[in-house]
MIPA-772640 format. One record per residue (C-alpha): residue in one letter; residue number from 1; x, y, z. Coordinates in Angstrom, 2 decimals. Layout:
<sites>
<site><res>A</res><n>NUM</n><xx>X</xx><yy>Y</yy><zz>Z</zz></site>
...
</sites>
This chain:
<sites>
<site><res>M</res><n>1</n><xx>-65.22</xx><yy>-43.46</yy><zz>-3.57</zz></site>
<site><res>D</res><n>2</n><xx>-65.89</xx><yy>-41.77</yy><zz>-6.85</zz></site>
<site><res>L</res><n>3</n><xx>-63.29</xx><yy>-40.00</yy><zz>-8.97</zz></site>
<site><res>N</res><n>4</n><xx>-64.14</xx><yy>-36.58</yy><zz>-7.54</zz></site>
<site><res>A</res><n>5</n><xx>-63.58</xx><yy>-37.79</yy><zz>-3.98</zz></site>
<site><res>F</res><n>6</n><xx>-60.28</xx><yy>-39.36</yy><zz>-5.06</zz></site>
<site><res>W</res><n>7</n><xx>-59.09</xx><yy>-36.06</yy><zz>-6.52</zz></site>
<site><res>V</res><n>8</n><xx>-60.19</xx><yy>-34.16</yy><zz>-3.42</zz></site>
<site><res>L</res><n>9</n><xx>-57.88</xx><yy>-36.37</yy><zz>-1.34</zz></site>
<site><res>I</res><n>10</n><xx>-54.95</xx><yy>-36.09</yy><zz>-3.77</zz></site>
<site><res>E</res><n>11</n><xx>-55.24</xx><yy>-32.34</yy><zz>-3.99</zz></site>
<site><res>A</res><n>12</n><xx>-55.75</xx><yy>-31.95</yy><zz>-0.23</zz></site>
<site><res>S</res><n>13</n><xx>-52.53</xx><yy>-33.90</yy><zz>0.31</zz></site>
<site><res>S</res><n>14</n><xx>-50.67</xx><yy>-31.27</yy><zz>-1.71</zz></site>
<site><res>A</res><n>15</n><xx>-51.65</xx><yy>-28.69</yy><zz>0.91</zz></site>
<site><res>E</res><n>16</n><xx>-49.33</xx><yy>-30.62</yy><zz>3.25</zz></site>
<site><res>G</res><n>17</n><xx>-46.37</xx><yy>-29.56</yy><zz>1.09</zz></site>
<site><res>S</res><n>18</n><xx>-44.39</xx><yy>-30.99</yy><zz>-1.75</zz></site>
<site><res>D</res><n>19</n><xx>-42.65</xx><yy>-33.77</yy><zz>0.20</zz></site>
<site><res>R</res><n>20</n><xx>-44.09</xx><yy>-37.02</yy><zz>-1.15</zz></site>
<site><res>D</res><n>21</n><xx>-43.53</xx><yy>-38.93</yy><zz>2.09</zz></site>
<site><res>V</res><n>22</n><xx>-45.46</xx><yy>-36.30</yy><zz>4.06</zz></site>
<site><res>R</res><n>23</n><xx>-48.24</xx><yy>-36.40</yy><zz>1.48</zz></site>
<site><res>R</res><n>24</n><xx>-48.35</xx><yy>-40.23</yy><zz>1.60</zz></site>
<site><res>E</res><n>25</n><xx>-48.54</xx><yy>-40.16</yy><zz>5.41</zz></site>
<site><res>W</res><n>26</n><xx>-51.35</xx><yy>-37.61</yy><zz>5.25</zz></site>
<site><res>L</res><n>27</n><xx>-53.20</xx><yy>-39.75</yy><zz>2.71</zz></site>
<site><res>A</res><n>28</n><xx>-52.73</xx><yy>-42.87</yy><zz>4.83</zz></site>
<site><res>A</res><n>29</n><xx>-54.19</xx><yy>-41.07</yy><zz>7.86</zz></site>
<site><res>A</res><n>30</n><xx>-57.10</xx><yy>-39.72</yy><zz>5.81</zz></site>
<site><res>L</res><n>31</n><xx>-57.80</xx><yy>-43.15</yy><zz>4.30</zz></site>
<site><res>A</res><n>32</n><xx>-57.57</xx><yy>-44.84</yy><zz>7.70</zz></site>
<site><res>G</res><n>33</n><xx>-60.58</xx><yy>-42.78</yy><zz>8.76</zz></site>
<site><res>L</res><n>34</n><xx>-62.70</xx><yy>-44.20</yy><zz>5.93</zz></site>
<site><res>P</res><n>35</n><xx>-64.48</xx><yy>-47.55</yy><zz>5.64</zz></site>
<site><res>P</res><n>36</n><xx>-62.22</xx><yy>-50.21</yy><zz>4.12</zz></site>
<site><res>S</res><n>37</n><xx>-64.41</xx><yy>-50.34</yy><zz>0.99</zz></site>
<site><res>E</res><n>38</n><xx>-63.62</xx><yy>-46.67</yy><zz>0.33</zz></site>
<site><res>V</res><n>39</n><xx>-59.90</xx><yy>-47.32</yy><zz>0.71</zz></site>
<site><res>V</res><n>40</n><xx>-60.17</xx><yy>-50.13</yy><zz>-1.83</zz></site>
<site><res>E</res><n>41</n><xx>-62.01</xx><yy>-47.76</yy><zz>-4.15</zz></site>
<site><res>F</res><n>42</n><xx>-59.16</xx><yy>-45.26</yy><zz>-3.75</zz></site>
<site><res>A</res><n>43</n><xx>-56.78</xx><yy>-47.96</yy><zz>-5.05</zz></site>
<site><res>V</res><n>44</n><xx>-59.16</xx><yy>-48.74</yy><zz>-7.92</zz></site>
<site><res>R</res><n>45</n><xx>-59.42</xx><yy>-45.05</yy><zz>-8.92</zz></site>
<site><res>L</res><n>46</n><xx>-55.62</xx><yy>-44.74</yy><zz>-8.89</zz></site>
<site><res>D</res><n>47</n><xx>-55.39</xx><yy>-47.85</yy><zz>-11.04</zz></site>
<site><res>E</res><n>48</n><xx>-57.89</xx><yy>-46.43</yy><zz>-13.53</zz></site>
<site><res>L</res><n>49</n><xx>-55.93</xx><yy>-43.20</yy><zz>-13.80</zz></site>
<site><res>R</res><n>50</n><xx>-52.63</xx><yy>-45.02</yy><zz>-14.21</zz></site>
<site><res>R</res><n>51</n><xx>-54.10</xx><yy>-47.09</yy><zz>-17.02</zz></site>
<site><res>R</res><n>52</n><xx>-55.16</xx><yy>-43.89</yy><zz>-18.82</zz></site>
<site><res>V</res><n>53</n><xx>-51.55</xx><yy>-42.70</yy><zz>-18.93</zz></site>
<site><res>D</res><n>54</n><xx>-49.96</xx><yy>-46.11</yy><zz>-19.41</zz></site>
<site><res>T</res><n>55</n><xx>-49.19</xx><yy>-45.36</yy><zz>-23.04</zz></site>
<site><res>W</res><n>56</n><xx>-46.12</xx><yy>-45.43</yy><zz>-25.24</zz></site>
<site><res>A</res><n>57</n><xx>-46.65</xx><yy>-41.72</yy><zz>-25.89</zz></site>
<site><res>L</res><n>58</n><xx>-46.36</xx><yy>-40.87</yy><zz>-22.21</zz></site>
<site><res>W</res><n>59</n><xx>-43.47</xx><yy>-43.29</yy><zz>-21.76</zz></site>
<site><res>Q</res><n>60</n><xx>-41.59</xx><yy>-41.41</yy><zz>-24.49</zz></site>
<site><res>A</res><n>61</n><xx>-42.33</xx><yy>-38.11</yy><zz>-22.75</zz></site>
<site><res>A</res><n>62</n><xx>-41.00</xx><yy>-39.56</yy><zz>-19.49</zz></site>
<site><res>A</res><n>63</n><xx>-37.92</xx><yy>-40.84</yy><zz>-21.34</zz></site>
<site><res>V</res><n>64</n><xx>-37.19</xx><yy>-37.36</yy><zz>-22.69</zz></site>
<site><res>I</res><n>65</n><xx>-37.48</xx><yy>-35.92</yy><zz>-19.17</zz></site>
<site><res>H</res><n>66</n><xx>-35.21</xx><yy>-38.69</yy><zz>-17.86</zz></site>
<site><res>G</res><n>67</n><xx>-32.48</xx><yy>-37.88</yy><zz>-20.35</zz></site>
<site><res>G</res><n>68</n><xx>-33.42</xx><yy>-40.53</yy><zz>-22.89</zz></site>
<site><res>S</res><n>69</n><xx>-33.61</xx><yy>-43.50</yy><zz>-20.54</zz></site>
<site><res>C</res><n>70</n><xx>-36.73</xx><yy>-44.37</yy><zz>-18.58</zz></site>
<site><res>G</res><n>71</n><xx>-36.95</xx><yy>-47.99</yy><zz>-17.52</zz></site>
<site><res>T</res><n>72</n><xx>-40.00</xx><yy>-49.95</yy><zz>-16.48</zz></site>
<site><res>D</res><n>73</n><xx>-39.79</xx><yy>-49.01</yy><zz>-12.79</zz></site>
<site><res>S</res><n>74</n><xx>-39.11</xx><yy>-45.35</yy><zz>-13.54</zz></site>
<site><res>F</res><n>75</n><xx>-42.14</xx><yy>-45.15</yy><zz>-15.81</zz></site>
<site><res>F</res><n>76</n><xx>-44.30</xx><yy>-47.07</yy><zz>-13.35</zz></site>
<site><res>Y</res><n>77</n><xx>-43.45</xx><yy>-44.59</yy><zz>-10.57</zz></site>
<site><res>F</res><n>78</n><xx>-43.74</xx><yy>-41.64</yy><zz>-12.96</zz></site>
<site><res>Q</res><n>79</n><xx>-47.46</xx><yy>-42.40</yy><zz>-13.40</zz></site>
<site><res>P</res><n>80</n><xx>-48.48</xx><yy>-41.75</yy><zz>-9.76</zz></site>
<site><res>W</res><n>81</n><xx>-46.19</xx><yy>-38.68</yy><zz>-9.72</zz></site>
<site><res>L</res><n>82</n><xx>-48.29</xx><yy>-37.37</yy><zz>-12.58</zz></site>
<site><res>V</res><n>83</n><xx>-51.45</xx><yy>-38.07</yy><zz>-10.57</zz></site>
<site><res>G</res><n>84</n><xx>-49.88</xx><yy>-36.21</yy><zz>-7.65</zz></site>
<site><res>L</res><n>85</n><xx>-49.55</xx><yy>-33.08</yy><zz>-9.79</zz></site>
<site><res>G</res><n>86</n><xx>-53.34</xx><yy>-32.75</yy><zz>-9.61</zz></site>
<site><res>R</res><n>87</n><xx>-56.38</xx><yy>-33.23</yy><zz>-11.75</zz></site>
<site><res>V</res><n>88</n><xx>-55.90</xx><yy>-30.31</yy><zz>-14.16</zz></site>
<site><res>V</res><n>89</n><xx>-52.32</xx><yy>-31.25</yy><zz>-15.04</zz></site>
<site><res>F</res><n>90</n><xx>-53.18</xx><yy>-34.95</yy><zz>-15.20</zz></site>
<site><res>E</res><n>91</n><xx>-56.07</xx><yy>-34.39</yy><zz>-17.61</zz></site>
<site><res>E</res><n>92</n><xx>-53.98</xx><yy>-32.14</yy><zz>-19.88</zz></site>
<site><res>V</res><n>93</n><xx>-51.09</xx><yy>-34.60</yy><zz>-20.00</zz></site>
<site><res>A</res><n>94</n><xx>-53.36</xx><yy>-37.62</yy><zz>-20.47</zz></site>
<site><res>V</res><n>95</n><xx>-54.61</xx><yy>-36.01</yy><zz>-23.68</zz></site>
<site><res>D</res><n>96</n><xx>-51.25</xx><yy>-34.55</yy><zz>-24.78</zz></site>
<site><res>P</res><n>97</n><xx>-48.04</xx><yy>-35.85</yy><zz>-23.14</zz></site>
<site><res>D</res><n>98</n><xx>-46.15</xx><yy>-32.94</yy><zz>-24.68</zz></site>
<site><res>A</res><n>99</n><xx>-48.12</xx><yy>-30.68</yy><zz>-22.31</zz></site>
<site><res>L</res><n>100</n><xx>-45.59</xx><yy>-31.76</yy><zz>-19.68</zz></site>
<site><res>A</res><n>101</n><xx>-43.31</xx><yy>-29.09</yy><zz>-21.18</zz></site>
<site><res>E</res><n>102</n><xx>-45.50</xx><yy>-26.44</yy><zz>-19.54</zz></site>
<site><res>V</res><n>103</n><xx>-45.66</xx><yy>-28.07</yy><zz>-16.09</zz></site>
<site><res>P</res><n>104</n><xx>-43.62</xx><yy>-26.00</yy><zz>-13.60</zz></site>
<site><res>E</res><n>105</n><xx>-42.10</xx><yy>-29.08</yy><zz>-11.93</zz></site>
<site><res>V</res><n>106</n><xx>-40.89</xx><yy>-30.35</yy><zz>-15.30</zz></site>
<site><res>R</res><n>107</n><xx>-39.48</xx><yy>-26.95</yy><zz>-16.25</zz></site>
<site><res>V</res><n>108</n><xx>-37.48</xx><yy>-26.97</yy><zz>-13.00</zz></site>
<site><res>L</res><n>109</n><xx>-36.08</xx><yy>-30.39</yy><zz>-13.91</zz></site>
<site><res>A</res><n>110</n><xx>-35.03</xx><yy>-29.11</yy><zz>-17.33</zz></site>
<site><res>A</res><n>111</n><xx>-33.34</xx><yy>-26.08</yy><zz>-15.78</zz></site>
<site><res>C</res><n>112</n><xx>-31.19</xx><yy>-28.34</yy><zz>-13.59</zz></site>
<site><res>G</res><n>113</n><xx>-29.22</xx><yy>-29.44</yy><zz>-16.63</zz></site>
<site><res>G</res><n>114</n><xx>-29.88</xx><yy>-33.16</yy><zz>-16.42</zz></site>
<site><res>M</res><n>115</n><xx>-31.10</xx><yy>-35.82</yy><zz>-14.06</zz></site>
<site><res>H</res><n>116</n><xx>-27.67</xx><yy>-36.13</yy><zz>-12.42</zz></site>
<site><res>A</res><n>117</n><xx>-28.34</xx><yy>-32.69</yy><zz>-10.89</zz></site>
<site><res>W</res><n>118</n><xx>-31.82</xx><yy>-33.45</yy><zz>-9.54</zz></site>
<site><res>S</res><n>119</n><xx>-32.28</xx><yy>-33.66</yy><zz>-5.82</zz></site>
<site><res>S</res><n>120</n><xx>-34.09</xx><yy>-36.71</yy><zz>-4.50</zz></site>
<site><res>A</res><n>121</n><xx>-37.11</xx><yy>-34.49</yy><zz>-3.83</zz></site>
<site><res>Q</res><n>122</n><xx>-37.21</xx><yy>-33.38</yy><zz>-7.47</zz></site>
<site><res>W</res><n>123</n><xx>-37.31</xx><yy>-36.82</yy><zz>-9.09</zz></site>
<site><res>P</res><n>124</n><xx>-40.51</xx><yy>-37.27</yy><zz>-11.10</zz></site>
<site><res>E</res><n>125</n><xx>-41.73</xx><yy>-40.33</yy><zz>-9.24</zz></site>
<site><res>W</res><n>126</n><xx>-44.12</xx><yy>-41.16</yy><zz>-6.42</zz></site>
<site><res>E</res><n>127</n><xx>-43.77</xx><yy>-44.84</yy><zz>-5.71</zz></site>
<site><res>G</res><n>128</n><xx>-45.41</xx><yy>-44.52</yy><zz>-2.29</zz></site>
<site><res>L</res><n>129</n><xx>-48.75</xx><yy>-43.37</yy><zz>-3.69</zz></site>
<site><res>G</res><n>130</n><xx>-49.15</xx><yy>-46.77</yy><zz>-5.31</zz></site>
<site><res>Y</res><n>131</n><xx>-48.89</xx><yy>-48.49</yy><zz>-1.93</zz></site>
<site><res>V</res><n>132</n><xx>-50.84</xx><yy>-46.20</yy><zz>0.39</zz></site>
<site><res>A</res><n>133</n><xx>-54.16</xx><yy>-48.07</yy><zz>0.15</zz></site>
<site><res>A</res><n>134</n><xx>-52.46</xx><yy>-51.42</yy><zz>0.82</zz></site>
<site><res>E</res><n>135</n><xx>-50.74</xx><yy>-49.89</yy><zz>3.86</zz></site>
<site><res>V</res><n>136</n><xx>-54.15</xx><yy>-49.00</yy><zz>5.26</zz></site>
<site><res>V</res><n>137</n><xx>-56.24</xx><yy>-52.10</yy><zz>4.48</zz></site>
<site><res>G</res><n>138</n><xx>-53.60</xx><yy>-54.71</yy><zz>3.65</zz></site>
<site><res>E</res><n>139</n><xx>-52.56</xx><yy>-56.03</yy><zz>0.26</zz></site>
<site><res>G</res><n>140</n><xx>-55.04</xx><yy>-58.91</yy><zz>0.49</zz></site>
<site><res>A</res><n>141</n><xx>-58.00</xx><yy>-56.52</yy><zz>0.65</zz></site>
<site><res>L</res><n>142</n><xx>-57.23</xx><yy>-55.03</yy><zz>-2.76</zz></site>
<site><res>P</res><n>143</n><xx>-58.83</xx><yy>-56.55</yy><zz>-5.84</zz></site>
<site><res>P</res><n>144</n><xx>-56.69</xx><yy>-58.71</yy><zz>-8.09</zz></site>
<site><res>G</res><n>145</n><xx>-55.61</xx><yy>-57.32</yy><zz>-11.42</zz></site>
<site><res>L</res><n>146</n><xx>-54.47</xx><yy>-53.87</yy><zz>-10.34</zz></site>
<site><res>L</res><n>147</n><xx>-51.66</xx><yy>-52.62</yy><zz>-12.54</zz></site>
<site><res>S</res><n>148</n><xx>-48.34</xx><yy>-53.92</yy><zz>-11.20</zz></site>
<site><res>D</res><n>149</n><xx>-46.08</xx><yy>-52.99</yy><zz>-14.11</zz></site>
<site><res>P</res><n>150</n><xx>-46.49</xx><yy>-50.82</yy><zz>-17.18</zz></site>
<site><res>A</res><n>151</n><xx>-48.44</xx><yy>-52.43</yy><zz>-20.00</zz></site>
<site><res>P</res><n>152</n><xx>-48.55</xx><yy>-49.49</yy><zz>-22.40</zz></site>
<site><res>A</res><n>153</n><xx>-51.21</xx><yy>-49.02</yy><zz>-25.01</zz></site>
<site><res>G</res><n>154</n><xx>-50.34</xx><yy>-48.00</yy><zz>-28.54</zz></site>
<site><res>V</res><n>155</n><xx>-47.37</xx><yy>-48.76</yy><zz>-30.74</zz></site>
<site><res>P</res><n>156</n><xx>-43.81</xx><yy>-48.37</yy><zz>-29.43</zz></site>
<site><res>W</res><n>157</n><xx>-41.16</xx><yy>-46.45</yy><zz>-31.33</zz></site>
<site><res>D</res><n>158</n><xx>-37.54</xx><yy>-45.47</yy><zz>-30.88</zz></site>
<site><res>F</res><n>159</n><xx>-37.55</xx><yy>-43.07</yy><zz>-27.92</zz></site>
<site><res>A</res><n>160</n><xx>-34.02</xx><yy>-41.87</yy><zz>-28.74</zz></site>
<site><res>D</res><n>161</n><xx>-34.76</xx><yy>-40.95</yy><zz>-32.35</zz></site>
<site><res>P</res><n>162</n><xx>-34.68</xx><yy>-37.13</yy><zz>-32.60</zz></site>
<site><res>A</res><n>163</n><xx>-37.13</xx><yy>-37.23</yy><zz>-35.53</zz></site>
<site><res>E</res><n>164</n><xx>-39.64</xx><yy>-39.19</yy><zz>-33.44</zz></site>
<site><res>I</res><n>165</n><xx>-39.15</xx><yy>-36.83</yy><zz>-30.48</zz></site>
<site><res>A</res><n>166</n><xx>-39.65</xx><yy>-33.81</yy><zz>-32.76</zz></site>
<site><res>A</res><n>167</n><xx>-42.79</xx><yy>-35.34</yy><zz>-34.23</zz></site>
<site><res>R</res><n>168</n><xx>-44.37</xx><yy>-36.63</yy><zz>-31.01</zz></site>
<site><res>V</res><n>169</n><xx>-43.19</xx><yy>-34.41</yy><zz>-28.11</zz></site>
<site><res>P</res><n>170</n><xx>-41.57</xx><yy>-31.38</yy><zz>-29.75</zz></site>
<site><res>R</res><n>171</n><xx>-41.95</xx><yy>-28.98</yy><zz>-26.82</zz></site>
<site><res>L</res><n>172</n><xx>-40.46</xx><yy>-31.47</yy><zz>-24.36</zz></site>
<site><res>G</res><n>173</n><xx>-37.72</xx><yy>-32.33</yy><zz>-26.83</zz></site>
<site><res>S</res><n>174</n><xx>-36.84</xx><yy>-28.69</yy><zz>-27.20</zz></site>
<site><res>L</res><n>175</n><xx>-37.00</xx><yy>-28.04</yy><zz>-23.45</zz></site>
<site><res>F</res><n>176</n><xx>-34.62</xx><yy>-30.92</yy><zz>-22.73</zz></site>
<site><res>G</res><n>177</n><xx>-32.33</xx><yy>-30.29</yy><zz>-25.70</zz></site>
<site><res>E</res><n>178</n><xx>-33.31</xx><yy>-33.43</yy><zz>-27.60</zz></site>
<site><res>V</res><n>179</n><xx>-34.34</xx><yy>-31.56</yy><zz>-30.76</zz></site>
<site><res>A</res><n>180</n><xx>-33.15</xx><yy>-28.33</yy><zz>-32.30</zz></site>
</sites>
C-alpha cells in the first residue's frame, strides 16, 4: 500500500462520520478485505506519518491546545488524530504546527473554554487508529520498530513559557489565550 492508497482509506473513513470508533470499525472492515501484506503496509504508512509529526514543535502545539499540559500518551494519541483530519490538514500542520489554529476542529475546542468542557467526542486523540492494523492481522504480523511512544525530533523548550509560545505557535497561543 502506497501513501496515496493509505490516504484514500483514511479520507473514505471520514465519510462514515466523525465518530472515531465508527471510522476505526470501517477501516478494520476495509483492511480485512485486503491481503495481509497491504494491512501491514497500512501500519507502516501510519508509522511514517506519525514520525513526521513526532516533533517538539508539534508537541508544544498540542500542549497549548490541551491547556498547557500534554503528556506522553496524550501526544501519542494526538498524532493519529491529526492523521484522521486528512491529508491536506496533516501536510499543512507537519510543516507549520501553528497552522492548527485554522483547523475547524481546533477552533471548536478553543471556543469551548478549556478542555474540561470538551465532550469525549471532541478530544483531539484517536488511539484506535494506531491499533486497527494489528486488530486485522495480529500484533505479531507487524514489523518490529513501529513507534510505540513519542520520540520527538528537535530541541525541547518550556511549553508553558508565554514568550516561547508567542515565538513558536503565536496563532494557537492567541486562540487559546496563552499569549496576549
